[in-house]
C-alpha positions in Angstrom: 144.8 169.4 -41.9 142.6 166.5 -42.4 140.9 165.6 -45.7 137.6 163.6 -45.6 137.0 162.2 -48.9 133.4 161.6 -49.3 133.8 158.2 -51.1 130.7 157.1 -53.1 132.1 154.2 -55.0 132.4 156.0 -58.1 135.5 157.1 -60.4 135.4 160.4 -59.1 135.7 160.0 -55.4 138.4 157.2 -56.0 140.7 159.5 -58.4 139.8 162.5 -55.7 140.9 160.2 -53.0 144.2 159.3 -55.0 145.2 162.9 -55.5 144.7 163.9 -51.9 146.7 161.2 -51.1 149.5 162.1 -53.4 149.3 165.8 -52.5 148.9 165.7 -48.8 150.1 161.9 -47.5 148.0 159.1 -46.6 148.2 160.0 -42.8 146.3 163.1 -43.5 143.3 161.6 -45.6 140.5 160.0 -44.4 137.7 157.7 -46.7 134.1 157.8 -46.0 131.4 155.9 -47.4 127.7 156.0 -46.7 125.7 152.5 -47.4 122.2 153.0 -48.6 121.7 149.4 -48.1 120.4 149.8 -51.8 123.8 149.4 -53.5 124.5 147.2 -56.4 126.7 144.2 -54.8 129.7 145.0 -57.0 130.3 148.5 -55.5 131.5 146.6 -52.1 134.0 144.7 -54.7 135.3 148.4 -55.5 135.5 149.3 -52.2 137.7 146.5 -51.2 140.1 147.1 -54.1 140.5 150.8 -53.5 141.1 150.2 -49.7 144.0 147.9 -50.9 145.3 150.4 -53.6 145.0 153.4 -51.7 146.2 151.8 -48.4 143.5 153.5 -46.3 140.6 151.7 -44.9 137.4 153.3 -45.8 135.2 154.0 -42.7 131.4 152.2 -43.7 128.5 154.2 -42.3 125.2 153.1 -42.4 121.6 154.2 -40.7 120.8 150.7 -41.5 117.6 151.3 -43.7 117.3 151.1 -47.2 115.8 153.9 -49.3 112.3 152.4 -49.3 112.1 152.3 -45.8 112.9 155.9 -45.5 110.2 156.5 -47.6 107.9 154.5 -45.5 108.9 156.0 -42.3 108.3 159.6 -43.9 105.1 158.6 -45.7 106.7 160.2 -48.3 108.2 159.2 -52.1 111.1 160.7 -53.0 111.0 162.0 -56.4 112.9 164.3 -58.8 112.7 167.2 -56.4 113.1 166.1 -52.9 115.2 163.0 -51.9 114.5 162.1 -48.1 116.5 158.9 -48.9 119.8 160.7 -49.4 119.0 163.3 -46.6 118.3 160.6 -44.1 121.0 157.7 -45.3 123.9 160.1 -46.2 123.7 163.7 -45.4 122.3 163.2 -42.1 124.5 160.2 -41.3 127.8 162.1 -42.8 127.1 165.4 -40.9 126.8 162.9 -37.4 130.1 161.7 -38.3 132.0 164.8 -38.9 130.7 166.3 -36.0 131.6 163.6 -33.8 135.6 162.8 -35.3 136.7 166.2 -36.6 137.6 169.8 -35.7 135.9 172.2 -38.4 138.9 174.6 -38.2 141.3 171.7 -39.3 139.2 169.6 -41.5 138.4 169.9 -45.3 135.7 167.9 -47.0 136.9 166.4 -50.2 134.1 165.6 -52.8 134.8 164.0 -56.0 132.9 166.5 -58.5 134.9 166.7 -61.7 136.2 170.1 -64.1 132.4 170.1 -65.8 130.4 169.7 -62.8 130.9 173.3 -61.4 127.2 173.9 -60.8 127.2 170.9 -58.6 130.3 171.6 -56.6 129.2 175.4 -56.1 126.2 174.2 -54.4 127.7 171.8 -52.3 130.5 174.6 -51.1 127.7 176.5 -50.3 125.9 174.1 -48.2 128.8 172.8 -46.6 129.7 176.5 -45.8 126.9 177.2 -44.1 127.4 174.5 -41.9 131.0 175.6 -41.1 133.0 173.3 -43.4 135.5 174.2 -45.8 135.6 171.9 -49.3 137.9 170.6 -51.6 137.4 169.2 -55.3 140.4 167.7 -56.6 139.1 166.7 -59.9 138.2 170.1 -60.9 141.9 171.1 -61.1 144.3 169.6 -63.6 144.8 167.3 -65.4 141.4 167.8 -66.4 139.9 164.1 -67.2 137.0 162.8 -69.1 135.1 160.0 -67.7 136.8 157.4 -70.2 140.3 158.8 -68.9 139.4 158.2 -65.6 138.1 154.8 -66.1 141.5 154.2 -68.1 143.3 155.3 -65.0 141.5 153.3 -62.6 142.4 150.4 -65.0 146.1 151.2 -64.7 145.8 151.1 -61.1 144.7 147.6 -61.2 141.2 148.3 -60.3 138.2 146.8 -62.4 135.5 149.7 -62.8 132.3 149.3 -61.4 130.0 147.0 -63.4 127.2 149.5 -63.9 129.7 151.6 -65.6 130.2 148.9 -68.3 126.6 148.9 -68.6 126.2 152.3 -69.6 125.6 153.8 -66.0 126.0 157.5 -65.3 126.8 156.7 -61.6 127.5 153.9 -59.7 124.9 154.6 -56.5 121.7 153.1 -55.5 122.0 149.9 -57.5 121.7 152.0 -60.8 118.6 153.6 -59.7 117.7 156.9 -58.3 114.5 158.8 -57.1 116.1 162.0 -59.3 116.7 159.9 -62.5 114.6 161.0 -65.8 112.9 159.3 -68.7 116.1 158.7 -70.4 118.0 157.0 -67.6 115.0 154.6 -66.7 114.7 153.5 -70.4 118.2 152.3 -70.3 117.6 150.9 -67.1 114.8 148.8 -68.6 116.7 147.4 -71.3 120.5 147.4 -69.3 119.3 146.4 -65.8 115.7 145.2 -66.2 115.8 143.4 -62.7 116.6 146.7 -60.9 113.9 148.5 -63.1 111.1 145.9 -62.1 112.1 146.1 -58.4 111.8 150.1 -58.4 108.6 149.9 -60.6 107.2 147.3 -58.0 108.4 149.5 -54.9 107.3 152.5 -56.4 103.6 151.1 -56.7 103.9 149.8 -53.0 104.5 153.4 -52.2 101.5 154.5 -54.0 99.4 152.5 -52.3 101.0 152.7 -49.0 100.4 156.9 -49.2 97.3 156.2 -51.0 97.7 159.2 -53.3 98.9 159.7 -57.1 102.6 160.2 -56.4 105.6 159.3 -58.6 109.5 159.7 -58.7 109.4 161.3 -62.1 107.3 164.3 -63.2 106.2 165.3 -66.7 105.0 168.6 -68.0 101.6 168.4 -70.2 100.3 171.8 -71.4 102.5 173.6 -68.7 101.2 171.6 -65.8 103.3 169.1 -63.9 101.6 165.7 -63.8 103.1 162.2 -62.5 105.1 159.8 -64.6 105.3 156.2 -62.9 107.7 153.7 -64.0 104.6 151.4 -65.0 103.6 154.2 -67.2 106.8 154.7 -68.7 107.4 150.9 -69.2 104.2 150.8 -71.0 105.5 153.8 -73.3 108.6 151.5 -74.0 106.5 148.3 -74.8 104.4 150.5 -77.2 107.2 152.6 -78.8 105.8 155.7 -77.9 107.7 159.1 -77.2 110.1 159.2 -74.2 112.2 162.4 -73.7 115.6 161.0 -74.3 117.5 163.9 -73.0 115.7 163.6 -69.6 118.5 161.9 -67.7 117.9 163.6 -64.4 120.7 163.6 -61.8 122.1 162.0 -58.9 123.2 164.6 -56.3 123.3 163.1 -52.7 125.9 165.0 -51.2 124.8 168.6 -53.0 121.2 168.8 -52.7 119.7 171.1 -49.9 116.0 169.4 -49.3 114.7 172.6 -47.4 114.9 174.8 -50.6 113.5 172.2 -52.8 110.0 171.7 -54.1 108.4 168.6 -55.6 105.4 166.3 -55.9 104.4 165.7 -52.5 103.1 162.5 -51.1 
């Protein structure tokens, strides 16, 4: 049996790979990373460190476009419900790679979801099962680890965790941004990684002008009606100390989303 680990550059995927190697042997494990060309520079340092520690080269795949180019190609701004960036740059790229390099009867797709993310794994398992793949999430097995414990194990292995984690990020994808991120996440980004916030604000506005419609990555509900909420408007609210939903972090779900079943604020 081959075990193909979807290596995202985060603590979960690193430890999932480590557990697979310990359980099945490195000769039966592959590590596969999809590059959105929108990543934090420190993610590539982590990939190099992980390769050396785990003793397995990471297969690095890329469509070649960044997330903003996929939006322009689709003439559609990714948002809290629909993510053409993940679909084009990760899911389709991985599907193609798996079909070309693996036998479904002898391959298990490994994901780094942890014990406290059963809802995400259930969705992932359902989607992959429809495509004919078996799945496995080793971090959902004992010993169950909290995020801090996962980072401690990385450090014990001699691997410095991603710099975004030290700044308070929930994930290490797309440079700290995400089209599915909510108000609380973007307020964090405004203060912790202001250059990233400003870049995403600028690109969002460019897409609004390119599409020619009132679209945004985030939505807000006012009197039961969904409305757009741009990063420019969120920035104004932050500066003017207006109310912001600090429970709305959103979710990064590049590998488990099914865009055919999702709705959203369309462009």
